[in-house]
C-alpha positions in Angstrom: -26.0 -211.0 -25.5 -25.6 -211.4 -29.5 -23.3 -209.5 -31.9 -26.3 -208.9 -33.7 -28.4 -207.3 -31.2 -24.9 -205.3 -30.3 -24.6 -203.9 -33.4 -28.2 -203.2 -34.6 -28.0 -200.0 -32.9 -25.2 -198.6 -34.9 -27.0 -199.2 -38.1 -28.8 -196.5 -38.4 -26.5 -193.6 -37.3 -24.1 -195.4 -39.5 -26.6 -195.6 -43.0 -27.5 -192.0 -42.3 -24.4 -190.8 -42.1 -23.5 -192.7 -45.5 -26.7 -191.4 -46.9 -25.6 -187.5 -45.9 -22.2 -188.4 -47.6 -23.5 -189.8 -51.0 -26.1 -186.5 -51.2 -23.2 -184.1 -50.3 -21.7 -185.7 -53.1 -24.7 -185.5 -55.4 -24.6 -182.1 -54.6 -21.1 -181.0 -55.1 -21.5 -182.7 -58.3 -24.8 -181.1 -60.0 -23.8 -177.6 -58.1 -23.5 -174.3 -60.2 -20.2 -172.6 -60.1 -19.1 -170.6 -57.6 -20.2 -167.3 -59.5 -23.1 -168.6 -60.2 -24.0 -170.0 -56.7 -26.8 -168.1 -54.4 -25.3 -167.0 -51.0 -26.0 -169.7 -48.4 -26.8 -168.9 -44.9 -24.5 -169.2 -42.8 -25.5 -172.0 -39.7 -25.9 -170.6 -36.3 -22.9 -171.4 -34.4 -24.3 -172.2 -30.8 -24.0 -175.2 -29.0 -27.4 -176.3 -30.1 -26.2 -176.3 -33.8 -22.7 -178.1 -32.5 -24.3 -180.8 -30.6 -26.4 -181.9 -33.5 -24.2 -185.1 -33.6 -25.2 -186.0 -29.7 -29.1 -184.9 -30.4 -29.5 -187.4 -33.6 -29.1 -190.5 -31.2 -29.6 -188.9 -27.8 -32.8 -187.0 -28.5 -33.3 -183.0 -29.4 -32.2 -181.6 -25.7 -30.5 -185.2 -24.9 -33.7 -186.6 -22.9 -32.7 -190.1 -24.1 -34.9 -192.3 -26.7 -37.5 -194.7 -26.7 -34.6 -197.7 -27.1 -32.5 -199.5 -25.1 -28.7 -197.8 -26.4 -29.1 -194.0 -26.4 -29.1 -193.1 -22.6 -30.6 -189.6 -21.5 -27.7 -186.9 -21.1 -29.9 -184.2 -19.9 -29.5 -182.9 -16.2 -26.4 -185.3 -15.4 -23.7 -183.8 -13.5 -21.4 -181.9 -16.0 -18.2 -183.3 -14.2 -20.0 -187.3 -15.0 -20.7 -186.2 -18.4 -17.1 -184.9 -19.4 -15.5 -188.4 -17.8 -17.7 -190.6 -20.0 -16.6 -188.3 -23.1 -12.9 -188.4 -22.0 -13.7 -192.0 -21.8 -14.7 -192.7 -25.2 -12.2 -191.0 -26.6 -9.2 -192.7 -24.7 -11.1 -195.8 -25.2 -11.8 -196.7 -21.9 -15.5 -197.2 -23.1 -15.7 -198.7 -26.4 -19.3 -197.8 -28.8 -17.8 -196.9 -32.3 -19.9 -194.1 -33.2 -19.1 -192.5 -29.5 -15.4 -193.4 -30.1 -15.3 -192.2 -33.7 -17.2 -188.5 -32.9 -15.1 -187.5 -30.2 -11.7 -188.7 -31.3 -10.7 -185.4 -32.0 -12.3 -183.3 -29.6 -10.1 -181.3 -27.1 -10.4 -181.1 -23.4 -12.4 -178.0 -23.5 -14.3 -178.6 -26.3 -16.0 -181.9 -24.3 -16.4 -179.6 -21.3 -18.8 -177.4 -23.3 -20.5 -180.5 -24.3 -20.8 -181.9 -21.0 -21.8 -178.5 -19.7 -24.1 -177.9 -22.4 -26.3 -181.0 -21.4 -26.1 -181.0 -18.2 -28.0 -177.7 -18.2 -31.3 -179.2 -20.1 -34.0 -180.1 -18.3 -36.4 -181.8 -20.5 -38.7 -183.7 -18.8 -38.2 -187.7 -17.7 -40.0 -190.7 -19.5 -42.7 -192.8 -17.4 -41.2 -195.6 -15.9 -41.4 -198.8 -17.6 -44.0 -201.2 -16.7 -42.6 -204.4 -15.0 -41.5 -207.3 -17.1 -40.4 -209.2 -14.2 -41.7 -211.2 -11.1 -42.4 -209.1 -7.7 -39.5 -211.0 -6.2 -37.1 -210.0 -8.7 -37.9 -206.2 -8.1 -37.5 -206.9 -4.3 -34.3 -207.9 -4.7 -33.2 -205.5 -6.8 -34.8 -202.7 -4.2 -33.0 -204.4 -1.4 -29.9 -203.9 -3.9 -30.3 -200.5 -4.5 -31.6 -199.4 -1.4 -29.3 -201.6 1.1 -27.0 -203.6 -1.1 -25.1 -206.3 0.2 -23.0 -205.9 3.2 -21.8 -209.6 3.0 -20.6 -209.7 -0.5 -19.3 -205.9 -0.2 -21.5 -204.8 -2.4 -22.7 -200.9 -1.3 -26.1 -199.6 -1.9 -26.4 -197.8 -5.1 -28.1 -195.0 -3.6 -25.4 -194.8 -1.0 -23.4 -193.0 -3.9 -25.9 -192.4 -6.4 -28.3 -190.6 -3.4 -31.2 -191.2 -1.6 -33.6 -189.8 -4.9 -31.1 -191.7 -7.4 -30.6 -188.4 -9.2 -26.8 -188.6 -8.6 -24.7 -186.1 -6.8 -22.3 -183.3 -7.9 -19.9 -183.0 -9.0 -19.6 -186.7 -11.1 -21.9 -189.1 -10.0 -24.7 -189.9 -12.3 -28.7 -190.4 -11.9 -30.0 -193.9 -12.8 -33.5 -193.2 -13.0 -34.9 -192.6 -16.7 -33.0 -195.1 -18.0 -33.9 -198.6 -19.7 -33.4 -201.5 -17.8 -31.5 -203.2 -20.7 -29.1 -200.1 -21.0 -28.7 -200.8 -17.3 -27.6 -204.3 -17.4 -25.5 -203.6 -20.5 -23.4 -201.0 -18.7 -23.1 -203.7 -15.2 -22.3 -206.2 -17.9 -19.6 -204.3 -19.6 -18.0 -203.6 -16.4 -18.2 -207.0 -15.3 -16.6 -208.3 -18.5 -14.4 -205.8 -18.4 -15.1 -203.9 -21.4 -16.0 -200.7 -19.8 -13.4 -198.9 -17.6 -13.2 -195.8 -15.6 -10.1 -193.8 -14.1 -8.8 -196.0 -11.3 -9.9 -196.6 -8.8 -13.0 -198.4 -10.8 -15.4 -198.5 -8.6 -17.9 -199.3 -10.3 -16.1 -202.5 -12.0 -15.1 -203.3 -8.6 -18.5 -203.5 -7.7 -20.3 -204.9 -10.9 -17.9 -208.0 -10.5 -19.7 -208.8 -7.1 -23.1 -209.1 -8.5 -24.4 -212.2 -10.1 -26.4 -212.4 -13.6 -29.7 -212.5 -11.0 -28.7 -209.2 -9.2 -28.0 -207.6 -12.5 -31.4 -208.3 -14.0 -32.6 -207.3 -10.6 -31.3 -203.8 -9.9 -31.4 -202.8 -13.8 -35.6 -204.0 -13.5 -36.2 -202.3 -10.1 -34.3 -198.6 -11.7 -36.3 -198.9 -14.9 -39.4 -198.6 -12.8 -38.9 -195.9 -10.7 -41.1 -192.4 -10.8 -38.3 -189.3 -11.0 -38.9 -187.0 -8.4 -40.5 -183.5 -8.7 -37.5 -181.8 -8.9 -34.6 -184.4 -10.1 -31.5 -182.5 -9.8 -28.0 -184.2 -8.4 -27.7 -184.2 -4.8 -25.0 -181.4 -3.9 -21.7 -182.3 -3.6 -20.2 -183.5 -0.6 -24.3 -184.5 1.2 -23.1 -188.0 1.5 -19.8 -190.2 1.8 -19.4 -192.7 -0.7 -18.3 -196.1 0.7 -15.7 -196.6 -1.9 -12.9 -194.3 -3.4 -13.6 -193.7 -6.9 -10.9 -192.2 -9.4 -13.5 -190.3 -11.4 -14.9 -188.7 -8.0 -13.4 -186.3 -6.1 -12.8 -187.5 -2.0 
């Protein structure tokens, strides 16, 4: 993947922040003296107001956007979202705007953000139309639902649930994500640029996948329709095949 494509999604948020900064400076230069200035209303102190730094990219309710880089947050298990915010803060995941945004946020505040988005329920988008061959989709379906025991690859559904909506308290759903986003995350684990709390089960699995496996899995997942009640499965509803540091056993 070219560096141009990787950093293209950064331009809009960074340009927006630059414009806001310029506008703020200009406003400060032209502002009347305090005695002449009219009293400004206080912004509402709500979580919806506080997470505007998140919703600018991930959508008003965390529903994700129609590009490849800003995934759905809404309805994901709170502990999963909290773990990812921690991973960005501690550098286990690397995406400069996210790393910068959470650098100085406390654990308690990260919990509040995670809980807020876990409670959002915007509708899921229509699934993507297939852009790969039927054989590629079939291969992806096989890995997602059944895995490949000969290569030590468990089924995605073994952890992420039969409906692929995740499992409480910390396993995310996989429906409603773009194929390029899924592919990029699997690629990051394979390349060692994305990490989780040890033992990092996703890194173990991803490094056993081939390029074709990744393409197939990402393509098939992106074409799946969310179920009528797309909530994560209850905690302990299935025994995960691998120990994961981010998921209590």
